[in-house]
N, C-alpha and C positions, 0 to 999 in steps of 0.2 A: 504493500500499500504506500510505500515511500514515493513512488512516481505519482500516485494519485494526489498525495499531500502537496507535492511540488507543483502539480498542475493547479490545484486549488489556490495555492499561494500566489502563483503567477496571475491567475485570473483576478484575484482581489487586488493585487498590485497594479494591474492595469487601471482599475477603478480609482485607486489611490493617486496614481499619476494624473489621471484626468481631473480629479478633485483639486490637485495642487497646481494645475496648469495656470489658472487664472492668477493665483497668488504670485507665481513667478514670472508672470507676463508672457506665457507661452501661448501661441496661436494654435488652437486645436486642429484647425483645418490643415495648416502646414505640417503639423506633427503627424497627423494621420497619413499625409502623402509620404513623408519620410519613413514612417512605420512600414509601409509596403515595400520600400526599397530594402529594408532590413529582412522582412519576412520572405521576400522573393529570393534574395541572395542565400539566406539560411536554408530555404527549401531546396535550392539547387545543390548546396553543399551537403546537406544531411540526407535528403531523400533521393537525390540524384534521379529526378523524373525523366522518363523517356517522352519527350515532347512530340515525337513523330506520331504518336497515337492520335493527336489532335488533327492530323491531316487525313485521317482515314474517314470512311463513310459512316454515317449514322451518328456523328458527334452532336450532342444536343447543344448547339451553339446558342439557342435562345436562352437556355438555363444558365450557361456560362456567362453570357453577356449580362443576364439578370444579376448574377453574383457579382460581376464587376461593377455594376451600378449600386447594388444594395450594400455591399461590404463597407465602402467608405461612407456612405450615407448614414448607415445605422451606427457606425463607429462615432461619427460626429454627433448623432442623436444621443448616444450613450454618454458622451461628454456633457451634452446639455442636460441630460437627466441627472447625472451625478451632481452637476452644479445646482440645479433647481430643486430636485427631490432628494438628493443625498445618496450615499453609497448603499445603505440598507435596502431602500426601496428599489433602486435601480438594479442591484445584483439579483434581488428576488424576482423582479419582472423579467430579467434576462433568462433566468433559470426556469421560470414558469412558462416560457415560450415553448418548451417541449410539449405543452398542451396542444399547440397548433400543429406541430409536426405529427403528434399522436392522432389527432383528428384526421389529418391528411392521410395517415396510414390506413385509417378505416374507410375514408370516402374515396380516396384516389388510387391507393395501392393494394386494395383487396385484403387487408389484414382483418382478422375477425375480432371484434370487441369482446371483452370479458367483463365480468362484474367488478373486479378490482380495478381495472383500468378505467372503467366507467365512473367508479367512485373517485378515483384519483383526479379525473378531469373535472368532475363536479366540485370536489373540494378545492382544486386548483383555481377554478374560476371564482369561487367565493374568496379565496385568498387574494387573488388579483384585485377584486373589488375592494377588499379591506385595505390593501396596501396603497391603493391610489386615492382612498377616501380621506377627505379633510373636513372637519366640521366648520360650519360658517363662523367666522370670527377667529379661527385658529391662525397662528403665525404663518404667513406665507399663503393664506387662503386666496388672496387676490392674484397670486401668481399661477396663471393657468398652466405653466410649464411643470408645476409640482405634480400634476396628474397626467397631462398630455404627453410629456416626454417619456415617462415610464410605460404608457401605453404604446407609444411608438416603438420603444425598445422591445416590448413583448411581441408585437406584431412583426417587427422587422427581423428579429432573430428567428422567429418561427418560420417566416418565409425563406430565410437563408437555409435553414435546415432542410426544408422541402426541396429547394433548388439543388442542394448538395446531393440529396437522395436521387433526384431525377438524373443528374449527371452520372452518378454511380450505376443507375439502371441502364444508362446508355453504353455501359461498358468501358467508361474512361477510368483508369486507375486513380486512386486517391492522390498520389503524389503529383500527377500530371494536372489533376483538377485544382489542387492547391496552387501550383505554379501558374497556371493559366489564369485563375481567378484573381490571384494576387497581382499579376501583371496588369490585367484589365482594370483592377481597382486603383492601382497606382496611376494609370493614365487618367482615370476619372478624378481622383483626388487632386492630382497635380494640375489638371485643367481648372478645377474649381479654385485652387489656391492662386494660380497665375491670374485668373479673371478677377479675383478679389484684390490682388496686388495692383493690377492695371487700373482698377476703380479707386485705388488708394484706400481701400478698406482695411488693408494690412500691409506690412512690409516684410519682405523675405529676409530671414536672419539666420545666422549660424546657431543661435540659441534654440530656435524652433527645430532646426535640423538635428541638433544633438538630442533634444527631447524626444523627437520622433524616432530616431534610431534606437534610443533606449526603450521606448514604448514598443517598438517592433521586436526587439530582443526578448522582452517579457511576454509579448503577445505570442511569439513563436514558442517560447518555452511552455506556455499554457498548452499549445497544440501537441508538441512533441512528447511532453511528459504524459499527457492523456493517452497518446498512441502507445507509448512504452508501458503504461499501466495495463492496457488491454493485452499487450504482448506478454507481460509478466504474469497475468492472470487470465489465460485464454479460455479457461472453463468457467470463469465467473464474471462475465460481462456485466451482469446486473449489479454486482458488487462495485465494480468500477463506476458504473453509471450512477449508483446511489451515492457512493463516496464522493464523487466529483460534485454533483448537484447539491446534495445536502451540506457538503463542506463549504461550498462557495457561499450559500445562503447564511450558514452559521458564522463563518469567519467574517463575511462582509457585514453582518450585523454587529459582531463584536468590534470590528475596526471602526465602523461608522459611529457607534454609540460611545465608545471609550476614547478613541483617538480624535474624532471630529465633533463630539458632543451633539450628535444628530438627535433630535427629539421625535419620538414616536407617540402617537395617541394610543389609547387602549385598543381602538379598532385596528390601527396599523400593527400593533403587536400581535393581536389575534390573527391578522393576515399573515404575519411572519410564521407563526406557529402552524397555521393551516397550510402554508407553502411547504413546510417540512413534512407534514402529514401526507400531502398530495404526492410529493416526490417519493416518499417511503412506499405508498400504496402502489404507484406505478412500477417501482423497483421490484416490489414483492410480486406483482403480477408477472414480471419478466422472469422471475426465478421459476415459476411454475411451468 
Protein backbone atom coordinates (compact mmCIF):
# COMPACT_ATOMS: atom_id res chain seq x y z
CA UNK A 1 0.00 0.00 0.00
CA UNK A 2 3.05 2.27 0.01
CA UNK A 3 2.46 3.25 -3.63
CA UNK A 4 -1.19 4.01 -2.88
CA UNK A 5 -0.19 6.28 0.01
CA UNK A 6 2.31 8.10 -2.23
CA UNK A 7 -0.38 8.54 -4.89
CA UNK A 8 -2.77 9.94 -2.27
CA UNK A 9 -0.06 12.29 -1.02
CA UNK A 10 0.69 13.57 -4.54
CA UNK A 11 -3.00 14.11 -5.27
CA UNK A 12 -3.50 16.22 -2.16
CA UNK A 13 -0.23 18.10 -2.80
CA UNK A 14 -1.60 19.16 -6.18
CA UNK A 15 -4.53 20.81 -4.38
CA UNK A 16 -2.15 22.38 -1.85
CA UNK A 17 -0.04 23.91 -4.65
CA UNK A 18 -3.16 25.27 -6.32
CA UNK A 19 -4.27 26.70 -2.98
CA UNK A 20 -0.92 28.45 -2.51
CA UNK A 21 -0.68 29.72 -6.10
CA UNK A 22 -2.46 33.01 -5.49
CA UNK A 23 -0.48 33.67 -2.30
CA UNK A 24 2.79 33.44 -4.23
CA UNK A 25 1.57 35.30 -7.32
CA UNK A 26 1.49 32.23 -9.58
CA UNK A 27 -0.78 32.35 -12.61
CA UNK A 28 -2.63 29.02 -12.63
CA UNK A 29 -3.26 29.10 -16.38
CA UNK A 30 0.46 29.32 -17.15
CA UNK A 31 1.30 26.78 -14.45
CA UNK A 32 -1.14 24.30 -15.98
CA UNK A 33 0.52 24.75 -19.37
CA UNK A 34 4.00 24.03 -17.96
CA UNK A 35 2.54 21.16 -15.96
CA UNK A 36 1.82 19.37 -19.24
CA UNK A 37 5.39 19.93 -20.41
CA UNK A 38 6.56 18.01 -17.33
CA UNK A 39 3.96 15.25 -17.57
CA UNK A 40 4.60 14.75 -21.31
CA UNK A 41 8.36 14.43 -20.83
CA UNK A 42 7.99 12.12 -17.81
CA UNK A 43 5.45 9.93 -19.62
CA UNK A 44 7.89 9.52 -22.50
CA UNK A 45 10.77 8.67 -20.15
CA UNK A 46 8.93 6.37 -17.73
CA UNK A 47 6.27 4.63 -19.81
CA UNK A 48 8.03 4.81 -23.23
CA UNK A 49 4.77 4.79 -25.21
CA UNK A 50 4.61 3.55 -28.79
CA UNK A 51 2.99 6.52 -30.49
CA UNK A 52 2.73 4.64 -33.80
CA UNK A 53 -0.51 3.10 -32.51
CA UNK A 54 -2.19 6.50 -32.94
CA UNK A 55 -1.60 6.27 -36.69
CA UNK A 56 -3.61 3.08 -37.02
CA UNK A 57 -7.26 2.73 -37.99
CA UNK A 58 -10.05 2.99 -35.47
CA UNK A 59 -8.30 5.41 -33.11
CA UNK A 60 -11.06 7.31 -31.22
CA UNK A 61 -9.76 10.77 -32.06
CA UNK A 62 -12.93 12.50 -30.90
CA UNK A 63 -12.37 11.13 -27.39
CA UNK A 64 -8.65 12.00 -27.51
CA UNK A 65 -9.35 15.56 -28.64
CA UNK A 66 -12.01 15.77 -25.93
CA UNK A 67 -9.37 14.82 -23.38
CA UNK A 68 -7.02 17.44 -24.79
CA UNK A 69 -9.69 20.10 -24.30
CA UNK A 70 -11.03 18.91 -20.94
CA UNK A 71 -7.80 18.14 -19.09
CA UNK A 72 -6.45 21.72 -18.95
CA UNK A 73 -9.93 23.24 -18.57
CA UNK A 74 -10.81 21.09 -15.56
CA UNK A 75 -7.33 21.56 -14.07
CA UNK A 76 -7.95 25.31 -14.13
CA UNK A 77 -11.43 24.70 -12.71
CA UNK A 78 -9.88 22.67 -9.88
CA UNK A 79 -7.63 25.62 -9.09
CA UNK A 80 -10.65 27.93 -8.97
CA UNK A 81 -12.56 25.42 -6.82
CA UNK A 82 -9.70 25.15 -4.33
CA UNK A 83 -9.56 28.96 -4.12
CA UNK A 84 -13.31 29.53 -3.73
CA UNK A 85 -14.52 26.38 -1.97
CA UNK A 86 -11.37 25.00 -0.32
CA UNK A 87 -9.34 21.81 -0.51
CA UNK A 88 -11.80 19.70 1.51
CA UNK A 89 -14.80 20.22 -0.74
CA UNK A 90 -12.78 20.27 -3.99
CA UNK A 91 -11.00 16.97 -3.32
CA UNK A 92 -14.28 15.35 -2.24
CA UNK A 93 -15.99 16.58 -5.43
CA UNK A 94 -13.11 15.27 -7.54
CA UNK A 95 -13.30 11.81 -5.97
CA UNK A 96 -17.11 11.68 -6.10
CA UNK A 97 -16.83 12.16 -9.88
CA UNK A 98 -16.48 8.38 -10.02
CA UNK A 99 -20.29 8.38 -9.72
CA UNK A 100 -20.52 9.80 -13.26
CA UNK A 101 -18.16 7.20 -14.71
CA UNK A 102 -20.06 4.50 -12.80
CA UNK A 103 -23.39 5.66 -14.24
CA UNK A 104 -21.79 5.72 -17.70
CA UNK A 105 -20.64 2.12 -17.18
CA UNK A 106 -24.28 1.13 -16.66
CA UNK A 107 -25.81 3.28 -19.38
CA UNK A 108 -23.14 3.30 -22.10
CA UNK A 109 -20.83 0.33 -21.58
CA UNK A 110 -23.29 -2.42 -20.62
CA UNK A 111 -22.14 -3.06 -17.05
CA UNK A 112 -24.82 -4.57 -14.84
CA UNK A 113 -25.81 -2.46 -11.82
CA UNK A 114 -25.90 -4.05 -8.37
CA UNK A 115 -27.50 -3.17 -5.06
CA UNK A 116 -24.26 -1.99 -3.43
CA UNK A 117 -23.21 0.14 -6.39
CA UNK A 118 -26.70 1.60 -6.60
CA UNK A 119 -26.56 2.44 -2.91
CA UNK A 120 -23.11 3.94 -3.38
CA UNK A 121 -24.39 6.19 -6.17
CA UNK A 122 -27.37 7.32 -4.09
CA UNK A 123 -25.24 8.06 -1.04
CA UNK A 124 -22.64 9.76 -3.21
CA UNK A 125 -25.18 12.11 -4.74
CA UNK A 126 -26.42 13.03 -1.26
CA UNK A 127 -22.80 13.61 -0.25
CA UNK A 128 -22.27 15.94 -3.21
CA UNK A 129 -25.35 17.97 -2.33
CA UNK A 130 -24.16 18.30 1.27
CA UNK A 131 -20.63 19.27 0.23
CA UNK A 132 -21.72 22.13 -2.03
CA UNK A 133 -24.52 23.36 0.23
CA UNK A 134 -24.11 26.60 2.18
CA UNK A 135 -26.77 28.14 4.41
CA UNK A 136 -27.91 31.65 3.59
CA UNK A 137 -25.85 34.16 5.51
CA UNK A 138 -22.86 31.80 5.85
CA UNK A 139 -19.38 33.21 5.14
CA UNK A 140 -18.80 33.11 1.39
CA UNK A 141 -22.49 32.50 0.67
CA UNK A 142 -22.54 35.27 -1.93
CA UNK A 143 -19.61 33.67 -3.75
CA UNK A 144 -21.28 31.48 -6.38
CA UNK A 145 -17.92 29.82 -6.99
CA UNK A 146 -18.18 28.14 -3.59
CA UNK A 147 -20.70 25.70 -5.07
CA UNK A 148 -20.35 26.17 -8.85
CA UNK A 149 -16.65 25.27 -9.10
CA UNK A 150 -16.90 22.02 -7.07
CA UNK A 151 -19.81 21.01 -9.32
CA UNK A 152 -17.68 21.79 -12.38
CA UNK A 153 -14.88 19.64 -10.93
CA UNK A 154 -17.36 16.82 -10.24
CA UNK A 155 -18.77 16.83 -13.78
CA UNK A 156 -15.44 17.50 -15.50
CA UNK A 157 -13.45 14.71 -13.87
CA UNK A 158 -16.35 12.33 -14.47
CA UNK A 159 -16.34 13.15 -18.18
CA UNK A 160 -12.56 12.71 -18.30
CA UNK A 161 -12.90 9.20 -16.82
CA UNK A 162 -15.50 8.33 -19.47
CA UNK A 163 -13.28 9.60 -22.31
CA UNK A 164 -10.28 7.62 -21.01
CA UNK A 165 -12.45 4.49 -21.01
CA UNK A 166 -13.64 5.18 -24.55
CA UNK A 167 -10.05 5.52 -25.76
CA UNK A 168 -9.12 2.27 -23.97
CA UNK A 169 -12.06 0.46 -25.61
CA UNK A 170 -10.69 1.71 -28.95
CA UNK A 171 -7.58 -0.40 -28.35
CA UNK A 172 -5.17 2.44 -27.61
CA UNK A 173 -2.63 1.47 -24.90
CA UNK A 174 -2.71 3.47 -21.65
CA UNK A 175 0.76 4.99 -22.13
CA UNK A 176 -0.01 6.23 -25.65
CA UNK A 177 -3.32 7.66 -24.43
CA UNK A 178 -1.52 9.58 -21.69
CA UNK A 179 1.15 10.89 -24.06
CA UNK A 180 -1.34 11.93 -26.72
CA UNK A 181 -3.81 13.57 -24.33
CA UNK A 182 -1.03 15.39 -22.44
CA UNK A 183 0.40 16.74 -25.71
CA UNK A 184 -3.01 17.97 -26.85
CA UNK A 185 -3.70 19.43 -23.42
CA UNK A 186 -0.39 21.32 -23.58
CA UNK A 187 -1.38 22.85 -26.93
CA UNK A 188 -4.75 23.98 -25.53
CA UNK A 189 -3.34 25.29 -22.24
CA UNK A 190 -0.51 27.12 -23.99
CA UNK A 191 -2.87 28.72 -26.49
CA UNK A 192 -5.04 29.97 -23.63
CA UNK A 193 -2.02 31.33 -21.73
CA UNK A 194 -0.60 33.10 -24.79
CA UNK A 195 -4.01 34.59 -25.63
CA UNK A 196 -4.31 35.98 -22.11
CA UNK A 197 -0.79 37.37 -22.30
CA UNK A 198 -1.56 39.11 -25.62
CA UNK A 199 -4.63 40.68 -24.01
CA UNK A 200 -2.36 41.75 -21.13
CA UNK A 201 -4.38 39.76 -18.62
CA UNK A 202 -1.20 38.03 -17.47
CA UNK A 203 2.56 38.20 -18.02
CA UNK A 204 4.66 35.19 -18.94
CA UNK A 205 7.20 34.56 -16.19
CA UNK A 206 9.83 32.10 -15.00
CA UNK A 207 8.03 31.87 -11.64
CA UNK A 208 4.94 30.44 -13.34
CA UNK A 209 7.12 28.07 -15.37
CA UNK A 210 8.87 26.77 -12.26
CA UNK A 211 5.61 26.36 -10.37
CA UNK A 212 4.08 24.57 -13.36
CA UNK A 213 6.97 22.13 -13.70
CA UNK A 214 6.73 21.32 -9.98
CA UNK A 215 2.97 20.88 -10.37
CA UNK A 216 3.55 18.54 -13.31
CA UNK A 217 6.07 16.47 -11.37
CA UNK A 218 3.61 15.94 -8.52
CA UNK A 219 0.70 15.40 -10.88
CA UNK A 220 2.68 12.72 -12.72
CA UNK A 221 3.67 11.18 -9.38
CA UNK A 222 -0.02 10.77 -8.58
CA UNK A 223 -0.50 8.83 -11.83
CA UNK A 224 2.61 6.65 -11.74
CA UNK A 225 2.23 5.67 -8.09
CA UNK A 226 -1.41 4.74 -8.67
CA UNK A 227 -0.38 2.53 -11.60
CA UNK A 228 2.38 0.96 -9.51
CA UNK A 229 -0.14 0.36 -6.72
CA UNK A 230 -2.24 -1.71 -9.09
CA UNK A 231 0.88 -3.53 -10.32
CA UNK A 232 1.93 -4.32 -6.74
CA UNK A 233 -1.56 -5.61 -5.83
CA UNK A 234 -2.81 -7.12 -9.10
CA UNK A 235 -5.36 -9.35 -7.33
CA UNK A 236 -6.81 -6.54 -5.23
CA UNK A 237 -7.82 -3.69 -7.58
CA UNK A 238 -10.75 -2.72 -5.34
CA UNK A 239 -8.37 -2.26 -2.41
CA UNK A 240 -6.21 0.11 -4.46
CA UNK A 241 -9.32 1.94 -5.68
CA UNK A 242 -10.71 2.32 -2.16
CA UNK A 243 -7.38 3.25 -0.63
CA UNK A 244 -6.79 5.94 -3.25
CA UNK A 245 -10.22 7.58 -3.14
CA UNK A 246 -10.84 7.28 0.60
CA UNK A 247 -7.28 8.40 1.28
CA UNK A 248 -7.57 11.54 -0.84
CA UNK A 249 -10.88 12.56 0.76
CA UNK A 250 -9.58 11.91 4.30
CA UNK A 251 -6.13 13.49 3.85
CA UNK A 252 -7.59 16.41 1.90
CA UNK A 253 -10.01 17.06 4.76
CA UNK A 254 -7.22 16.91 7.33
CA UNK A 255 -4.95 19.27 5.38
CA UNK A 256 -7.77 21.68 4.54
CA UNK A 257 -9.07 21.97 8.11
CA UNK A 258 -5.77 21.87 10.00
CA UNK A 259 -3.33 23.62 7.66
CA UNK A 260 -5.64 26.14 5.95
CA UNK A 261 -8.32 26.59 8.62
CA UNK A 262 -11.12 25.79 6.23
CA UNK A 263 -14.51 25.90 7.90
CA UNK A 264 -17.20 23.32 7.23
CA UNK A 265 -20.82 23.55 8.25
CA UNK A 266 -22.48 20.56 9.86
CA UNK A 267 -24.07 19.73 6.52
CA UNK A 268 -20.68 19.93 4.77
CA UNK A 269 -19.21 17.61 7.40
CA UNK A 270 -22.10 15.19 6.89
CA UNK A 271 -21.36 15.32 3.16
CA UNK A 272 -17.72 14.46 3.81
CA UNK A 273 -18.74 11.42 5.87
CA UNK A 274 -21.28 10.37 3.25
CA UNK A 275 -18.58 10.63 0.56
CA UNK A 276 -16.44 8.16 2.51
CA UNK A 277 -19.42 5.83 2.88
CA UNK A 278 -20.26 6.06 -0.83
CA UNK A 279 -16.71 5.23 -1.92
CA UNK A 280 -16.58 2.35 0.58
CA UNK A 281 -19.88 0.92 -0.76
CA UNK A 282 -18.67 1.10 -4.39
CA UNK A 283 -15.34 -0.47 -3.44
CA UNK A 284 -17.14 -3.23 -1.54
CA UNK A 285 -19.28 -3.93 -4.59
CA UNK A 286 -16.10 -4.27 -6.66
CA UNK A 287 -14.77 -6.92 -4.27
CA UNK A 288 -17.78 -9.17 -4.88
